[in-house]
C-alpha positions as CSV (number, residue, x, y, z in Angstrom):
1,H,-26.2,149.6,85.2
2,Y,-24.9,148.1,88.5
3,G,-24.1,150.1,91.5
4,F,-24.2,153.7,92.7
5,L,-20.4,153.9,93.0
6,S,-19.7,154.6,89.4
7,D,-21.3,158.0,89.6
8,N,-20.0,158.9,93.0
9,T,-16.5,157.7,93.3
10,S,-14.9,161.1,93.2
11,S,-16.5,162.0,96.5
12,V,-15.0,159.0,98.3
13,H,-11.5,159.3,96.7
14,A,-11.3,162.9,97.5
15,G,-11.8,162.2,101.2
16,V,-14.8,164.6,101.6
17,P,-15.3,165.1,105.3
18,I,-18.5,163.9,106.9
19,K,-20.5,167.0,107.8
20,R,-23.9,165.8,108.6
21,E,-24.7,165.3,112.3
22,W,-26.6,162.2,113.1
23,E,-30.2,162.9,113.7
24,G,-32.0,160.6,116.1
25,N,-31.3,158.8,119.2
26,Q,-28.3,156.6,120.3
27,D,-29.3,153.2,121.6
28,S,-27.6,149.9,122.1
29,T,-28.3,148.6,118.6
30,A,-26.5,145.4,118.9
31,S,-26.1,143.2,121.8
32,D,-22.4,143.4,122.0
33,M,-21.9,147.2,121.5
34,I,-20.7,149.1,124.5
35,N,-19.4,152.5,125.3
36,S,-15.8,153.4,125.9
37,P,-14.0,152.4,129.2
38,S,-13.4,155.9,130.1
39,E,-17.2,156.2,130.9
40,S,-18.0,155.0,134.4
41,N,-21.1,153.0,135.3
42,D,-22.8,156.2,136.6
43,S,-22.3,158.0,133.2
44,N,-23.7,155.0,131.4
45,F,-26.7,154.9,133.7
46,E,-27.3,158.6,133.0
47,E,-27.1,158.0,129.3
48,E,-29.8,155.4,129.5
49,Q,-31.9,157.8,131.5
50,E,-31.7,160.5,128.8
51,E,-33.0,158.2,126.1
52,P,-36.5,159.2,125.1
53,K,-39.0,156.5,125.8
54,P,-42.4,156.0,124.3
55,C,-44.0,155.6,127.7
56,Q,-43.3,158.4,130.0
57,N,-44.7,156.6,132.9
58,F,-41.6,154.5,133.0
59,F,-39.1,157.3,132.6
60,S,-38.1,157.3,136.3
61,L,-38.3,153.5,136.6
62,D,-34.5,153.3,136.7
63,K,-34.4,155.5,139.7
64,V,-36.9,153.3,141.6
65,L,-35.0,150.0,140.9
66,R,-32.1,149.2,143.2
67,T,-30.0,147.8,140.4
68,R,-28.1,149.4,137.5
69,Q,-27.8,146.2,135.6
70,L,-31.3,146.4,133.9
71,V,-31.9,148.4,130.7
72,F,-35.3,148.7,129.2
73,D,-36.4,148.5,125.6
74,F,-40.0,149.3,124.5
75,D,-42.2,147.5,122.1
76,G,-44.9,150.1,121.8
77,E,-45.7,151.0,125.3
78,R,-44.6,147.7,126.9
79,P,-41.2,147.8,128.6
80,I,-38.9,144.9,127.9
81,P,-36.1,144.5,130.4
82,R,-32.6,143.2,129.5
83,L,-29.3,143.1,131.3
84,R,-26.8,145.9,130.6
85,E,-23.8,145.0,128.8
86,P,-20.9,144.3,131.2
87,L,-18.2,147.0,131.1
88,D,-14.4,146.7,131.0
89,L,-14.2,143.1,130.0
90,F,-11.2,144.2,128.1
91,T,-9.5,147.6,127.7
92,I,-11.6,149.4,125.1
93,P,-9.8,152.3,123.5
94,S,-11.3,155.8,123.6
95,T,-10.2,159.3,123.1
96,S,-9.3,159.6,126.7
97,C,-7.8,156.1,127.0
98,P,-4.9,155.5,124.7
99,F,-4.4,152.2,122.8
100,Q,-2.2,149.6,124.4
101,G,1.4,149.4,123.2
102,V,2.4,146.8,120.7
103,R,3.5,143.5,122.3
104,W,6.3,141.4,120.9
105,P,7.7,138.0,121.8
106,I,10.3,138.5,124.5
107,E,13.2,137.3,122.4
108,C,12.6,139.9,119.5
109,E,14.8,142.9,119.4
110,V,13.0,146.1,118.3
111,I,14.6,149.3,117.3
112,R,13.1,152.5,118.8
113,D,12.9,154.4,115.5
114,K,9.3,155.3,114.6
115,I,8.6,154.1,111.1
116,Q,6.0,156.1,109.3
117,H,5.0,156.4,105.5
118,I,2.8,158.9,103.8
119,E,-0.2,157.6,101.8
120,W,0.2,158.5,98.2
121,D,-1.0,157.2,94.8
122,P,0.8,157.7,91.5
123,S,-1.0,160.0,88.9
124,E,-0.7,157.2,86.3
125,P,-1.0,153.4,86.7
126,E,2.4,151.8,87.0
127,P,3.0,149.2,84.2
128,F,4.3,145.7,84.7
129,Y,7.9,144.9,83.9
130,Q,8.5,143.6,80.5
131,P,11.2,140.8,80.5
132,T,13.9,141.2,77.8
133,G,15.2,137.6,78.1
134,D,18.7,138.8,79.1
135,E,17.9,138.9,82.9
136,Q,20.8,137.4,84.9
137,A,20.2,134.5,87.4
138,P,23.0,134.9,90.0
139,M,23.4,131.7,92.1
140,P,23.8,132.1,96.0
141,V,27.5,132.7,97.2
142,G,26.9,132.9,101.0
143,G,28.8,134.5,103.8
144,V,32.0,132.4,103.2
145,R,32.9,134.1,99.9
146,G,30.9,137.2,100.5
147,N,31.0,140.0,103.2
148,T,28.2,139.8,105.7
149,V,27.0,143.4,106.3
150,Y,23.8,142.6,108.2
151,R,22.7,139.7,110.3
152,I,20.2,139.2,113.2
153,D,19.7,136.1,115.3
154,P,16.9,133.8,114.3
155,A,14.8,135.8,116.9
156,T,13.9,132.6,118.7
157,K,15.9,131.4,121.7
158,T,13.3,128.6,122.0
159,S,11.4,126.7,119.3
160,Y,8.0,128.0,120.6
161,F,6.4,131.1,122.0
162,T,6.8,131.7,125.7
163,Y,5.7,135.2,126.7
164,S,5.6,138.8,125.3
165,R,6.4,142.3,126.4
166,V,5.6,145.7,125.0
167,G,8.7,146.7,122.9
168,G,10.2,143.3,122.7
169,S,13.3,142.1,124.5
170,R,14.9,143.9,127.4
171,G,18.2,145.5,127.5
172,P,20.2,147.4,124.8
173,I,19.8,146.6,121.1
174,K,22.7,144.8,119.6
175,S,24.3,146.1,116.4
176,A,23.3,143.9,113.5
177,T,25.7,145.7,111.1
178,S,29.0,143.9,110.5
179,C,32.2,145.9,110.9
180,A,34.4,143.2,109.4
181,N,34.8,144.8,106.0
182,H,37.6,147.3,105.4
183,Q,36.6,148.4,102.0
184,E,37.1,152.0,100.9
185,E,33.6,152.0,99.3
186,P,31.0,152.2,102.1
187,T,28.5,149.4,102.1
188,L,24.7,149.7,102.4
189,A,23.3,149.7,105.9
190,F,20.3,147.4,106.4
191,E,17.7,147.2,109.1
192,S,14.5,145.2,109.6
193,R,13.9,145.1,113.5
194,F,10.7,147.2,113.3
195,E,7.0,146.4,113.1
196,S,6.3,144.0,110.1
197,G,9.9,144.1,109.1
198,N,11.5,141.0,107.6
199,L,15.2,140.5,106.6
200,R,17.4,138.1,108.4
201,K,20.8,138.6,106.6
202,A,22.5,140.7,103.9
203,V,25.8,139.6,102.3
204,Q,27.8,141.8,100.0
205,V,28.9,139.6,97.0
206,G,30.0,142.3,94.7
207,Q,30.7,146.0,94.9
208,Y,27.1,146.9,94.5
209,D,25.5,143.4,94.7
210,Y,23.8,142.1,97.7
211,E,22.4,138.6,98.7
212,L,19.5,138.7,101.0
213,T,18.0,136.0,103.2
214,L,14.5,136.4,104.7
215,R,13.4,135.2,108.1
216,T,11.0,132.3,108.1
217,D,7.8,132.7,110.0
218,L,8.5,132.7,113.7
219,Y,8.7,129.2,115.3
220,T,8.7,127.6,111.9
221,T,11.2,126.7,109.1
222,K,8.7,127.7,106.3
223,H,6.9,130.5,104.6
224,T,9.3,133.1,103.1
225,Q,7.5,135.4,100.9
226,W,7.0,138.8,102.7
227,F,9.9,141.2,102.8
228,Y,10.1,144.7,104.2
229,F,13.4,146.4,105.2
230,R,15.2,149.6,105.4
231,V,18.3,150.7,103.5
232,R,20.7,153.6,104.1
233,N,24.1,154.8,103.0
234,M,23.4,154.5,99.2
235,R,24.8,156.5,96.4
236,V,22.9,158.1,93.5
237,D,23.6,157.0,89.8
238,V,24.7,153.6,90.9
239,T,23.0,150.4,89.9
240,Y,22.5,148.1,92.8
241,R,21.5,144.5,92.7
242,F,19.4,142.6,95.3
243,T,18.9,138.9,95.2
244,I,16.6,137.1,97.7
245,I,17.9,133.5,97.9
246,N,15.5,131.6,100.2
247,L,11.9,131.9,98.6
248,M,9.9,128.7,98.7
249,K,7.2,129.0,96.1
250,A,7.7,127.4,92.8
251,S,5.9,130.2,91.0
252,S,5.4,134.0,91.5
253,L,3.9,137.0,90.0
254,Y,7.4,138.4,89.7
255,S,7.6,136.1,86.6
256,A,4.5,137.8,85.2
257,G,5.8,141.4,85.4
258,M,5.2,142.3,89.1
259,R,7.9,144.7,90.5
260,P,8.9,145.4,94.1
261,L,8.1,148.5,95.9
262,L,10.4,151.4,97.0
263,Y,9.8,154.2,99.4
264,S,12.1,157.2,99.7
265,E,12.0,159.5,102.7
266,H,13.7,162.3,100.7
267,A,11.0,161.9,98.0
268,A,8.4,162.0,100.5
269,W,9.7,165.1,102.1
270,L,10.6,167.0,99.0
271,K,7.9,165.8,96.5
272,G,5.2,164.3,98.6
273,E,5.7,160.9,96.9
274,G,5.2,157.6,98.6
275,W,5.6,153.9,97.7
276,Q,6.4,153.4,94.0
277,R,7.1,150.4,91.8
278,T,10.8,150.0,91.1
279,G,13.3,147.5,89.6
280,A,14.7,146.3,86.3
281,N,16.2,143.0,85.3
282,I,13.7,141.2,87.4
283,R,13.8,137.4,87.4
284,Y,12.2,134.7,89.6
285,Y,14.1,131.4,89.2
286,R,15.1,128.1,91.0
287,N,18.6,128.3,92.5
288,N,21.0,125.6,93.4
289,T,20.3,125.3,97.1
290,E,17.9,123.3,99.3
291,Q,16.4,123.6,102.8
292,E,15.2,120.5,104.6
293,G,15.1,118.6,101.3
294,K,13.1,121.3,99.5
295,V,14.4,123.3,96.6
296,L,14.6,127.1,97.1
297,Y,14.0,129.9,94.6
298,S,15.6,133.4,94.1
299,L,14.2,136.8,93.2
300,T,16.7,139.2,91.7
301,W,16.3,142.8,90.5
302,T,18.4,146.0,90.0
303,L,17.6,149.6,90.9
304,E,19.0,153.1,91.2
305,F,18.2,155.1,94.4
306,P,16.9,158.6,93.7
307,F,19.1,160.4,96.3
308,D,22.4,160.3,98.0
309,G,22.4,159.3,101.6
310,D,18.7,158.7,101.6
311,T,16.6,156.5,103.9
312,C,14.7,154.0,101.7
313,Y,12.5,151.0,102.3
314,L,11.9,148.0,100.0
315,A,8.8,145.8,100.3
316,H,6.8,143.0,98.7
317,C,3.5,144.9,99.0
318,Y,2.2,148.2,100.5
319,P,2.9,147.7,104.3
320,Y,-0.1,148.0,106.7
321,T,1.1,147.5,110.3
322,Y,-0.9,146.9,113.6
323,S,0.0,150.6,114.6
324,N,-1.5,151.7,111.3
325,L,-4.7,150.0,112.2
326,Q,-4.8,151.5,115.7
327,H,-4.1,155.0,114.2
328,Y,-7.1,154.6,111.9
329,L,-9.4,153.3,114.6
330,R,-8.4,156.2,116.9
331,E,-9.5,158.6,114.1
332,V,-12.9,156.8,113.8
333,I,-13.7,156.8,117.6
334,S,-12.5,160.5,117.9
335,D,-15.2,161.6,115.4
336,P,-18.5,162.0,117.2
337,V,-20.6,161.6,114.0
338,R,-19.0,158.2,113.1
339,A,-18.9,157.1,116.7
340,A,-22.7,157.4,116.8
341,Y,-23.1,154.3,114.5
342,C,-19.7,152.6,115.0
343,K,-19.0,151.0,118.2
344,L,-15.4,149.7,118.9
345,R,-14.5,146.9,121.3
346,V,-11.9,144.3,121.8
347,L,-13.1,140.8,120.7
348,C,-10.2,139.0,122.5
349,R,-6.5,139.1,123.1
350,S,-4.1,137.3,120.9
351,L,-1.5,134.8,122.1
352,A,1.0,137.7,122.7
353,G,-1.7,139.9,124.4
354,N,-2.4,142.2,121.4
355,A,-6.0,143.4,121.1
356,V,-8.2,141.9,118.4
357,Y,-10.6,144.7,117.6
358,V,-14.1,144.2,116.3
359,L,-16.4,147.0,115.1
360,T,-20.2,147.0,115.1
361,V,-21.6,149.4,112.5
362,T,-25.3,150.1,112.1
363,A,-27.8,152.9,112.4
364,P,-29.5,153.4,115.7
365,S,-32.9,151.6,115.8
366,N,-36.1,153.2,117.0
367,S,-37.6,150.1,118.4
368,L,-36.8,146.5,119.4
369,A,-38.7,145.1,116.4
370,E,-36.7,147.3,114.0
371,R,-33.4,146.1,115.5
372,K,-34.4,142.4,115.4
373,A,-35.5,142.7,111.7
374,K,-32.0,143.8,110.6
375,R,-29.8,141.1,108.9
376,A,-26.1,140.9,109.5
377,V,-22.9,141.0,107.4
378,V,-19.6,139.7,108.7
379,V,-16.2,141.0,107.1
380,T,-12.8,140.0,108.4
381,A,-9.2,140.5,107.1
382,R,-5.5,139.8,107.7
383,V,-5.6,136.3,109.0
384,H,-2.5,135.9,107.0
385,P,-0.2,138.7,108.1
386,G,1.9,139.0,104.9
387,E,-1.2,139.7,102.8
388,T,-1.3,143.5,103.4
389,N,-3.5,144.2,100.4
390,G,-6.3,142.7,102.4
391,S,-6.0,145.5,105.0
392,W,-6.1,148.1,102.3
393,M,-9.3,146.7,100.9
394,M,-10.6,146.6,104.5
395,Q,-9.8,150.3,105.0
396,G,-11.7,151.1,101.8
397,F,-14.6,149.1,102.9
398,L,-14.7,151.0,106.3
399,E,-14.2,154.3,104.7
400,F,-17.2,153.8,102.5
401,L,-19.4,152.3,105.2
402,L,-18.7,155.1,107.6
403,S,-19.0,157.9,105.2
404,D,-22.1,160.2,104.6
405,L,-22.8,158.9,101.2
406,P,-26.5,158.0,100.5
407,D,-25.5,154.4,99.8
408,A,-23.5,154.2,103.1
409,R,-26.5,155.5,105.1
410,L,-28.8,152.9,103.5
411,L,-26.4,150.1,104.3
412,R,-26.3,151.1,107.9
413,E,-30.1,151.3,108.1
414,I,-30.5,147.8,106.5
415,F,-27.7,145.8,108.1
416,I,-25.7,145.2,111.2
417,F,-22.0,144.9,110.2
418,K,-19.5,142.9,112.3
419,V,-16.0,143.9,111.2
420,I,-12.7,142.4,112.4
421,P,-10.1,144.3,110.5
422,M,-7.0,142.3,111.7
423,L,-7.4,138.7,112.8
424,N,-3.7,137.9,113.3
425,P,-2.1,140.9,115.0
426,D,0.9,139.0,116.4
427,G,1.9,137.7,112.9
428,V,1.6,141.3,111.5
429,V,3.7,142.7,114.3
430,V,6.7,140.1,113.9
431,G,6.6,140.3,110.0
432,N,5.3,136.8,109.4
433,Y,3.9,135.8,106.0
434,R,1.3,133.2,106.9
435,C,1.4,131.9,110.6
436,S,0.6,133.2,114.0
437,L,2.9,132.7,117.0
438,T,1.6,129.2,117.4
439,G,3.6,128.4,114.2
440,R,0.3,127.4,112.5
441,D,-1.9,128.8,109.8
442,L,-4.9,130.3,111.5
443,N,-7.0,129.9,108.4
444,R,-6.6,126.1,108.7
445,N,-7.8,126.0,112.2
446,Y,-11.3,127.4,112.4
447,R,-12.6,124.1,113.6
448,S,-10.1,124.0,116.5
449,L,-11.4,123.8,120.0
450,L,-8.0,125.2,121.4
451,R,-9.4,128.6,122.6
452,D,-6.2,129.5,124.4
453,S,-3.9,128.7,121.4
454,F,-6.1,130.1,118.7
455,P,-8.1,132.9,120.5
456,C,-8.5,135.1,117.5
457,I,-10.5,132.6,115.3
458,W,-12.1,130.9,118.3
459,Y,-13.8,134.0,119.4
460,T,-14.6,135.0,115.8
461,R,-16.3,131.7,115.2
462,N,-18.1,132.0,118.6
463,M,-19.3,135.5,117.6
464,V,-20.7,134.4,114.3
465,R,-22.5,131.5,116.0
466,R,-24.1,133.8,118.5
467,L,-25.1,136.2,115.7
468,L,-26.7,133.4,113.7
469,A,-28.8,132.5,116.7
470,E,-30.2,136.1,116.7
471,R,-30.6,136.9,113.0
472,E,-29.7,135.9,109.4
473,V,-26.2,136.5,108.2
474,V,-26.5,137.6,104.6
475,V,-22.8,137.5,103.6
476,Y,-19.5,136.5,105.3
477,C,-16.3,137.7,103.5
478,D,-12.6,137.3,104.5
479,F,-10.2,139.5,102.6
480,H,-6.9,138.0,101.4
481,G,-4.0,138.4,99.1
482,H,-2.8,136.1,96.2
483,S,0.7,135.6,95.1
484,R,0.3,133.7,91.9
485,K,-2.8,135.2,90.1
486,N,-3.6,138.7,89.0
487,N,-6.8,140.7,89.4
488,V,-9.4,140.3,92.3
489,F,-11.6,137.3,92.6
490,M,-13.5,135.2,95.1
491,Y,-13.6,131.7,96.3
492,G,-17.1,130.5,97.5
493,C,-18.8,127.3,98.6
494,S,-21.1,125.3,96.3
495,D,-23.5,122.7,97.6
496,R,-23.4,120.0,94.9
497,K,-26.2,118.0,96.7
498,D,-28.7,120.8,96.2
499,A,-29.0,121.4,92.4
500,S,-31.6,124.0,92.8
501,Q,-29.1,126.3,94.6
502,C,-26.1,125.5,92.3
503,L,-25.9,129.1,91.0
504,Q,-27.0,131.1,94.0
505,E,-23.5,131.3,95.6
506,R,-22.2,132.7,92.2
507,V,-24.5,135.7,92.1
508,F,-22.5,138.0,94.4
509,P,-19.2,137.4,92.7
510,L,-20.8,138.1,89.3
511,M,-22.3,141.4,90.5
512,M,-18.7,142.3,91.8
513,S,-17.3,141.7,88.4
514,K,-20.0,144.0,86.9
515,N,-19.1,146.8,89.4
516,A,-15.4,146.6,88.9
517,T,-14.9,145.5,85.3
518,D,-11.3,146.5,85.2
519,K,-10.2,144.8,88.4
520,F,-12.5,141.9,89.3
521,S,-12.2,138.6,87.3
522,F,-15.3,136.4,87.6
523,R,-13.6,133.6,85.5
524,S,-10.9,133.3,88.3
525,C,-13.6,132.6,91.0
526,K,-13.8,129.0,92.2
527,F,-16.5,127.3,94.3
528,K,-15.3,123.8,95.0
529,I,-14.8,122.6,98.6
530,H,-11.5,120.9,99.0
531,K,-10.7,118.6,101.8
532,S,-7.5,120.4,102.6
533,K,-9.5,123.6,103.0
534,E,-12.1,122.3,105.4
535,G,-10.5,124.3,108.3
536,T,-10.8,127.7,106.5
537,G,-13.0,130.5,107.6
538,R,-15.0,130.4,104.4
539,I,-16.0,126.7,104.7
540,V,-16.5,126.8,108.4
541,M,-18.9,129.7,108.2
542,W,-20.7,128.1,105.4
543,R,-21.2,124.9,107.4
544,L,-22.5,127.1,110.3
545,G,-25.3,128.2,107.9
546,I,-24.0,131.2,106.0
547,R,-24.9,130.4,102.4
548,N,-23.0,133.3,100.8
549,S,-19.5,132.7,102.5
550,Y,-16.5,133.9,100.6
551,T,-12.9,134.7,100.5
552,M,-12.1,137.7,98.4
553,E,-8.5,137.5,97.0
554,S,-6.6,140.5,95.7
555,T,-3.4,140.1,93.7
556,F,-0.1,141.4,94.9
557,G,0.4,142.4,91.3
558,G,-2.2,144.1,89.2
559,S,-4.9,143.9,86.5
560,T,-5.1,142.1,83.2
561,L,-8.6,143.5,82.5
562,G,-10.0,146.5,80.7
563,D,-8.4,149.9,80.8
564,M,-6.1,148.8,83.7
565,K,-4.6,145.8,81.7
566,G,-0.9,145.5,82.4
567,T,-0.7,147.8,85.3
568,H,-0.1,147.4,89.1
569,F,-2.7,148.0,91.8
570,S,-2.2,151.1,93.9
571,T,-3.5,151.6,97.4
572,R,-6.4,153.5,95.8
573,D,-7.2,150.6,93.6
574,L,-7.2,148.2,96.6
575,K,-9.4,150.6,98.6
576,S,-11.8,150.9,95.7
577,M,-12.5,147.2,95.9
578,G,-13.8,147.8,99.5
579,Y,-16.1,150.5,98.1
580,C,-17.3,148.1,95.5
581,F,-17.9,145.4,98.0
582,C,-20.4,147.8,99.8
583,D,-22.0,148.7,96.4
584,T,-22.5,145.1,95.5
585,L,-24.3,144.4,98.9
586,L,-27.0,146.8,97.9
587,D,-27.3,145.2,94.4
588,F,-27.5,141.8,96.0
589,C,-30.1,142.6,98.5
590,D,-32.3,144.8,96.3
591,P,-35.9,144.2,96.9
592,D,-36.3,144.3,93.1
593,P,-35.2,140.8,91.9
594,A,-34.4,142.0,88.4
595,K,-30.6,142.3,88.8
596,T,-30.5,138.8,90.6
597,N,-32.6,137.2,88.0
598,H,-30.5,138.6,85.2
599,C,-27.4,137.3,86.9
600,L,-28.9,133.9,87.3
601,E,-29.7,133.7,83.6
602,E,-26.2,134.8,82.7
603,L,-24.7,132.2,85.1
604,G,-26.8,129.4,83.6
605,L,-25.5,130.3,80.1
606,L,-21.9,130.5,81.3
607,L,-22.2,127.2,83.1
608,R,-23.6,125.4,80.0
609,Q,-20.7,126.8,77.9
610,E,-18.2,125.6,80.4
611,V,-19.8,122.1,80.3
612,R,-19.7,122.1,76.6
613,R,-16.0,123.1,76.5
614,K,-14.8,120.7,79.2
615,L,-17.1,117.7,78.6
616,G,-18.0,118.1,75.0
617,R,-21.7,117.7,75.3
618,E,-24.8,119.7,76.0
619,V,-27.0,119.5,79.2
620,D,-30.8,119.9,79.3
621,S,-31.1,121.4,82.7
622,L,-28.9,122.7,85.5
623,E,-30.0,119.8,87.7
624,D,-28.0,117.5,85.6
625,L,-24.8,119.4,86.7
626,S,-25.0,118.5,90.4
627,D,-22.7,115.5,90.1
628,I,-20.5,117.0,87.3
629,D,-17.0,118.2,88.3
630,I,-16.1,121.0,85.9
631,E,-14.0,123.2,88.0
632,S,-10.3,123.0,88.4
633,S,-8.4,123.4,91.6
634,T,-8.4,126.8,93.4
635,S,-4.6,126.8,93.1
636,G,-4.5,128.3,96.5
637,S,-1.7,128.0,98.9
638,N,-1.1,124.7,100.6
639,S,-0.7,125.1,104.3
640,T,-1.2,121.5,105.3
641,E,2.4,121.5,106.5
642,S,1.3,124.1,109.0
643,D,-1.6,122.1,110.4
644,G,-1.5,120.3,113.7
645,L,-1.1,121.3,117.3
646,P,0.6,124.6,118.2
647,V,4.3,124.2,118.7
648,H,4.3,125.3,122.3
649,L,1.8,122.6,123.0
650,L,3.8,120.0,121.1
651,N,6.8,121.0,123.2
652,A,4.9,120.5,126.4
653,T,3.7,117.0,125.1
654,N,7.3,116.0,124.4
655,Q,8.4,116.8,127.9
656,G,6.1,114.1,129.2
657,K,3.2,114.2,131.6
658,K,3.7,115.6,135.0
659,K,3.1,113.1,137.8
660,Q,-0.2,113.8,139.4
661,L,-0.4,114.1,143.3
662,R,-2.3,111.3,144.9
663,S,-5.2,111.7,147.3
664,R,-4.7,111.1,151.1
665,K,-6.8,107.9,151.0
666,E,-4.7,106.5,148.2
667,R,-1.5,107.5,149.9
668,N,-2.6,105.5,153.0
669,R,-3.5,102.4,151.0
670,L,-0.1,102.5,149.2
671,R,1.7,102.8,152.6
672,Q,-0.1,99.7,154.0
673,E,0.8,97.7,150.9
674,R,4.4,98.7,151.1
675,V,4.5,97.6,154.8
676,Q,2.8,94.4,154.1
677,S,5.1,93.5,151.2
678,T,8.3,94.4,153.2
679,G,7.2,93.1,156.6
680,P,8.0,89.3,156.0
681,K,11.4,90.2,154.5
682,I,12.2,92.3,157.6
683,I,11.2,89.4,160.0
684,Q,13.1,86.9,158.1
685,R,16.2,89.1,158.2
686,N,15.9,89.6,161.9
687,I,15.5,85.8,162.6
688,K,18.7,85.2,160.5
689,H,20.5,87.8,162.5
690,L,19.5,86.2,165.9
691,V,20.6,82.7,164.8
692,E,24.0,84.1,164.0
693,L,24.2,85.7,167.4
694,T,23.3,82.5,169.1
695,K,26.1,80.6,167.2
696,Y,28.7,83.1,168.4
697,A,27.3,82.8,172.0
698,F,27.8,79.0,172.1
699,L,31.3,79.3,170.7
């Protein structure tokens, strides 16, 4: 049997409040854990004084010293001084210090409506759509033959990011709804100028048919996948058709039965129901248009709205905004029990100035030796802003880790967790699918030295490097979403030069599959290192020295395994993968090697079967597999088009180099050279002038 979770999931799903008060002392467990900014230096000083120390002779030592920058740890009775962590490097939120407002690029218009959705899960799994073969494939009509009912500017007055502001652009919000139609039948009213929203244009091409165009990632002409917009003014018992006409991926899970999501405010108010799968006549297909020489694809579906005059939202996946994260973190730091072992600080600021939060989660240590003995685990998410399922897995991971369950307490006692729940807040805010405001994919730039252009990943890599200098990092995992494969799976890193370790990196994913048999597919896991992926977090962290470095990918669709086969994932299913990740950590680091040895034996058998199937021969030992390529491509997203310098730096390069000011010494030398070069010409000109005057005098 693998895992504690299978017998205790009800307590986590039910949201049992944490009642047990932490017993023990609070100390500065990790070197970068600090108190909230609302506490002054004096209050921090008093806190350090109140800590019980093994040697009472040094209890008043702080009062004798003329500095408040020293803090003392004790190894037995020997005091070990260290520098106090500097305060207020960034604004760190607390109950008395509210979170900073969300910053947008200055050219983005943002409506003032507050968008909120309740969290809800259906009582029964929602099945995939079953194609009938009669689904229509309407071709784009455009605004010439249709009636444009919603249109916003491309949101970029320049081709690169300049600066940001809380709330976006100044001045009144322009109307994006067209008044050009004079039909008796009212049209639908669209809106997407809110956090994470994405819809650029809506054209009415039939009485109830609408053609939709998505906005590409800001400062790019690519990456249309994520959509999230509001619809009003609908009628009940009417079948509406929506067709998105500028998608760029050749394949999609919509072809495998995935359905869009619908949220009704009336249903939430009257029935307590939230996001639900919706749509019929779903089809994903190539249309007859191109953009910059590349073919485009369409997604079409029909639906009936549940209420007249409702306010509804349609989305590609369950939205999880930057404000949602701030709300959750506010709840965590407001709870004194969780705040005792979870310290929140700001790792850095994004390009737009939004805070990138990092949480340090561990149980307080009783001694310096105990703190040094702890190993670390690093977990990140949302480097790709449109992969909202990664945030739901992250929230499940944090809910489990911060809970009062026995397994959670054990994890906090064994490990120091470094958690970055949202690596790309700017992209999340503006509704991008893949890029940051640099117009580049952050998950291809972990090797970049451009700290000011890629601060989120630069500081993450720097944090991990410093952590590795202090202690062993057992696992690094980055949570992602996948648009073309079902289930949950992992991508890892395999060292083909070291045959003795050829199976070690596969143990953790195999244990995950045993703890989530109806959601996690081990057969979908890949461990090859592709040249195009060298700049990803997974490979860069592996090259830094973290052997177990993974990307955990969750589908936008659902499961093809076990009892959940043929059904969509809900937010509860996504969060359960976060619980499962915690549970697998305990199995993976169990002092008893029985589970690990069992997995290694199973992996050896699976690998031999794969060799027999693909190469048609047997192998005597696993060492013979070191130079054999038996894995197919990861079939991940190709973001090589988004590699290169940030677009704002490219623009500065195109403008040419600014002329540098010369030194005083150089200016004097150049002046003398000019005088010397022009002197003879001036003398010759003066002599010629005198000769002419002499002629006139004689005449």
